[in-house]
C-alpha positions in Angstrom: 0.3 0.2 0.0 1.3 3.7 -1.3 1.1 5.9 1.4 0.7 9.8 0.8 4.2 10.3 2.7 6.0 7.6 0.7 4.9 8.8 -2.4 6.1 12.5 -1.8 9.2 11.4 -0.4 9.8 9.1 -4.0 8.6 12.3 -6.2 11.0 14.6 -3.8 14.1 12.5 -4.5 13.2 12.1 -8.0 13.2 15.9 -8.6 16.3 16.1 -6.4 17.6 13.3 -8.6 16.9 15.4 -12.1 18.0 18.4 -10.2 21.5 17.3 -9.9 21.9 15.4 -13.5 20.5 18.5 -15.0 23.4 20.8 -13.0 25.8 17.9 -14.0 24.9 17.6 -17.5 25.4 21.7 -17.7 28.4 21.5 -16.5 29.6 18.8 -18.5 28.5 21.1 -21.9 30.4 24.0 -20.2 33.7 21.4 -19.6 33.3 20.6 -23.5 33.2 23.7 -24.5 35.9 24.5 -22.7 38.1 22.0 -24.1 37.1 22.5 -27.9 40.3 23.8 -29.3 43.4 21.6 -27.5 45.2 18.7 -28.0 44.3 15.5 -29.2 44.1 13.9 -25.8 42.1 17.1 -24.8 40.0 16.5 -27.8 39.4 12.9 -26.9 38.4 14.1 -23.5 36.2 16.7 -25.2 34.1 13.6 -27.1 34.0 12.1 -23.5 32.6 14.5 -21.9 29.9 15.5 -24.6 29.1 11.4 -24.7 29.3 11.5 -20.9 26.2 14.5 -21.1 24.5 12.9 -23.7 24.2 9.9 -21.4 23.5 12.1 -18.3 20.3 14.1 -20.0 19.1 10.1 -20.9 19.6 9.2 -17.7 17.5 12.5 -16.8 14.5 12.0 -19.0 14.2 8.3 -17.5 14.0 10.0 -14.2 11.4 12.5 -15.0 9.5 9.2 -16.7 9.4 7.8 -13.1 8.5 10.8 -11.9 5.0 11.1 -13.9 4.5 7.7 -13.2 5.0 8.0 -9.4 2.0 10.8 -9.8 -0.2 7.8 -11.0 0.2 5.8 -8.3 -3.0 6.2 -6.3 -3.3 6.9 -3.1 -6.2 5.1 -0.6 
């Protein structure tokens, strides 16, 4: 049985996770842009940072979906 408290706590934790993922994604974008002009080693790091940014955005989307699922859970 889902209680109002459990649903509220789950929403809060998911919101915090989304905020952290969004913050990480923004920071990764900045890091990737800062490394764009450097050597091959740094260019490889730039590509990795860009990949991490894309993957972080995908995870945030998945967490947002889970958050929307929680909204639909009935509370007796």
